N, C-alpha and C positions, 0 to 999 in steps of 0.2 A: 516905680515899677512899670515896665512896659505893658502895652496892651496885651501882647501874647502871654506874658507872665501872669497878668491879672486874670485873663480868661482861663489859664491852666489852674490857677489857685481856686477860682470859682468852681471849675469843674470838679476839682478834688473835694471841695466842701460839699458840693451836691452829691458826689458819690458817697461821702461819709454820712450825710443825712439819709440817703436812701438805705444804706447798710444798717444804720441804727434805728430805722423805722420798725416798730413792733410788727412782727409777722413777716418781715422780709429776711428770709434765710439765704444761704449761698445759692441754692437752686433758683429761688424766686428772683434773686438779684440778677442772675444771668438771663433769665427769661424776660424780665422787664427791659433790660438793655437790648436784648435781641429784638424785642417788639418795637420799642420806642426810640432806639438809637442813641439817646443821650440820657444821662441821669436827670437833667432838668426836665426833659419831656416826661420821663417816668414819674417824677415827683408830681408833676401837674396831673397825671392820670390816676394817681393813687386814690383820691376820694371816690371817684366814680367806680373804680374796680372794687374797692372795699364795700361800697354801697350795694353792688350786685351780689356780693357774698354775704350780706346781712350784717354789716358792721361799718366801722369807720376807722381809718388808720390814725395812729399816733406818730406824727412826723416831727422830728426835732427841727427847730428853726436854725437859720444860718448862724446865729450867735452861739447857740449851744454847740454846734459842730466846731466853730472857731475856738471855743474854749477848750474843747478836747484837743485840738491841734496844738494850742498853746501849752496845755498841760503836758502833752507828750514831749514837746520840744524842751520844756523845763526839766523833765526827767532825764534828758540826754538820750531820748529814744526817737523813733520816727515811724510813720505809717508806711507800709508797703501794700499797695493796691494790686489786685490780681493781674492787671495789665502792665505793671511797672517792669522795667527791664531787669531789675535785680530781685523780683519776686522769685522765690525758689521754684525752679522749673519742674522738679518732680512733684511738688505739692500742687502746682497748677494743673497737673494732669488728672487730679481727682474730679469726679463729677460734682462733688460738694466741697470743692476747695474754698477756704475762707475768702470772702471778697476783699478783706483787708486784715492784715496782722500788724501788731505793734512789735518792733524789735529794738533791742539794745545790744550793742556789740558789733561783731564782725559778720556781715551777711554772706561773705564769701565762703564761710564754713558750710553753709547750706548748699553750695554749688559743688562741693567735693563729694566723692562717693561716700555715702552715709549708711550706717548700720544702727538700727534702733535696738537698745538693750533695756529690757524691762523685767520686772519680777516682783516677788513678794515684799511687802512692807515689813513684815515680821520675819525676814529671811534669817537663816542660820548664819553664824559667824563664818563657817566654811564657804558658804555660797557667796557671801559678800566679799570675802577675800578673793575667791575665784573671779567674780565679776570685775573687781577692781584690776586684777592682773590682766584679764582678757581685754578690758577696755584700753589699758595701757599699751598692750601689744598691737591692738587694732590701730590705735592712733599712730604708733611707731611705723606702721605699714602704710600710712597715708590716708586712713579712713577717718571720717568724722563720726563720733558716737552721739546718738540722739536718745534722750530719755525725758522723764517727766518730773524730775526733781522731788520725787517722793522719798520717804524713808526707805531704808533697806537697799535693795538692788539698784534702784535708780541713783541714789546718792553715791553708792560705790562706783558705779559706771562713770558718773560725772567726774569724781575725784581721780579715777584711774586715767581717763582720757585727757584731762586738762592739759592745755587749753583747747584741744580739738574736740569741743563738745557743744551740743545745742540742747538747751533746756526748754521744754514747752510747758508752760504753766497754765492752770485752769482759771485763774483769776486775772485781774488787771496787771499790767506790767509793773506797777508799783506796790503790789500786794505780795507779802511774803507768806508762803505756806509750804510745808509746815514751819512754825516759828524757829525751830532749831536749825533750819537751813538758811537762815538770813545771811550769814557770812558766805556760804557757798553760792547763793543766788547772786550776791553782789560781785563775787569773783567771776562767775560765769558772764555776767553782764559786762564786766570790764575786759575779760580776756577771751571769752568764748562768744556765745550768742544766746540771748534770752528772747523767747517768742511768746506772745500772748494774743489770743483772739478777742478776749473780752475787753471792753473799754477800761481806761484807768479807774482805779478805785473800786472795782467790782470784786467782792469777796467770792472765793470759789464755793460753789454749791455742788451737791451730788450730781445734778443734771449736767454740769459743765465738764465732768471728767471724761465721759465718752467722746465729747467733741474734741477735747484735748488729745485723746488717744488716736483719733483719726489723723490728726496733724502729725503726731509722732510717727505713725505708720507711713503717712504720705510723704514725709521728708526723706524717707529711707528706701534704699534698694531692697532691704530685707529686715525683718524683725526677729530678734533672738530673745527667747524667754529663758531666764535663769531662775528656777525655783518659783513655782506658782501653784496655788491651790485651785481646785476646780471652781468655775464660775467667778474667777477673779478678774479684775480690770486688765491684768496682763494678757489674759486669754482673749479679751475683747480686742485689744490692740493687735494680737496675732490674727484674729479673724478678719479684722479690717484690712490688715496687710494682704492676706490671701485674696480678699474680695477686690483689692486694688491691683492684683496681678503681681504682687511682690513676693519675694522669698519668705518662707516661715521656717525658723530654726529653733531648736530647743536643746538644752543641756539635760541629760538624763540624771535621775536621782534614785535614791534607794527606795524600793517599793514600800517599805514600812513607814516612810516619812510623808505625812499628808501634804507637806509643802512641795513635794516632788510630783504629786499626782497629776497636776496640770501639765507639766512638761512631758511626763511619760505618756499621757494621753495624746498630746500633740504629735509625739513621735509615732505612736500607734496609728494615728490617723493620717500620717504621711509627711509630717514635718521632718526636716533634715536634722539628724543627730550631729551635734557639734561638741568637740572636746577641746579645741584650741583655736587661736587666731588663724592659723593656716587653713583650718577647715572652713572658716567663714570667708576668707579672702579667695580661696579656691572656688567657692560657690558663686561669689559675686564678681570676680575678676572678668569673666566673659561678658558681663552685662554692661552695655553702654548706657549710662543714665539718659542720654538723649534719645535712646530707642525705647525706653520704657513708656508704655501707654496704659492708661486705665482701660478696663474692659469696655467695649462699646456699649452704648445704651441699647436696651432690648427693643426700644421703639424710638423712632426719630420723628418728633412732632414738628420740628422747624419752629419758627417764631410763633408764639400763641396767637390765635385769631379769636374773634368774638364768637360766643355761643348763644344759642337761643334760650329763652326761659324754659322751654320744654326739655332741652338738653341738660340744663342745670338741674331740673327736678329729677331727671332720669339718673344722672350721676350721683346726686345727693342721696337717692334711695339706696345706692349700693354701698355707701360709706357708713362706718360705725366706729366703735371704740377699739376694735381689733385691727391692727395694721394690715393692710392689703397691698400687694404690689401694684404699681401704676399700670403695668402692662396687662394685669388681670382686669383692671377697671376698663381699659380700652376694649378688651375682648368681650367682657360681659355687657358693657353698655352699647356696643356696636357703633360708638361715636368715633369721629376722626380723632387721631391723637392730638391735633392742635386744639380741638374743642375741649378735650379732657384737660389739657394743660391749662387753658385759660380759666376753666371752672375751679380747678385746684388752686390756681394762683389767687383767684378772687376770694376763695374760702380762707386761704392762709392769711391774706391781708386783713380779712375781717376778724382774725383771731380764732377761727373755728377749726382750722386744720393743723395737724402736726405731721411733720415729715420725719421718717425714721431711716436708719441705715438700710442699704440694699434696695433703695428706690421704693420704699413702702410709705403709705400714708394712712392716717386715721383721723377721726373727729375727736376733738377734746371732749373729756368727760362732761356730760350735761349738754352737749351739742349734737347728740346723735338723734336728731329729729328729721 
């Protein structure tokens, strides 16, 4: 292996170690690289940063990262890092885009115009039939259909669009969920594209699904909901799509069917009513994927800079268990955005801070002191 290749491999292992460090999420990962320049320098800085936040980081060693790389390769998959040339460009435009994803299949599918199709797990037979036919028609028109490999509408969409489909799963790339979709997951990995943010071997947990939903929305020019109850995961995906500046669409349903309440509510609140593939393509055709941008951050901190102990105390006093927007912390604390950024980064590395959608943060339960 040449020196250049060795340096690149080491850099990628360092990136993976940084990403897998407890407390380093997508936002923190970007902030660390912005401040320290390289993943190696960021790793060296982690102990001091976490100490300032009241804890210490749990950093995987190089051997652990190398084992993950070997496992991924053995599964016929590979890592895509945020700055890789073939990392999905639409996904990269999210403020909280995954720093790395694991993929199996054809990554070029994520470069085509994509539509997310999501809906109820306990969907009606009529809705599943409609979703399958609509996905088939969208694929025939050159679109990629993205969904979450769940029961019901997701599965129907994948079947209808095959092979022009991307499945985003909540667990590791080698974990099948739900079990009855094992054959479908294998087929998508072979003929379509399978995407996972979690490391191999990780079983999906409830907290993983909102993270998966943001990837579904982030990969797509628009999200289409076909049958969904109020407060369902499908509506979370639609909300995340809207927050990312993407189109939100819904198929109307009968008012007496509770499974249609979510879609009807989306339409009432401004989502585009969709009846067929032509409606979807007409809405998305004018959109150049290269022109899509995530909404600009409401404050621009630049690379995080050091804060004083007094500034740390002032900001910590404003934090609690209820999520609050970061820009509100900037306003109420009177601190420079860069100072707010570094204190939040330190708290997250110490395991005391949790980041939420919409640029909000809170202290973990038991840490609101």
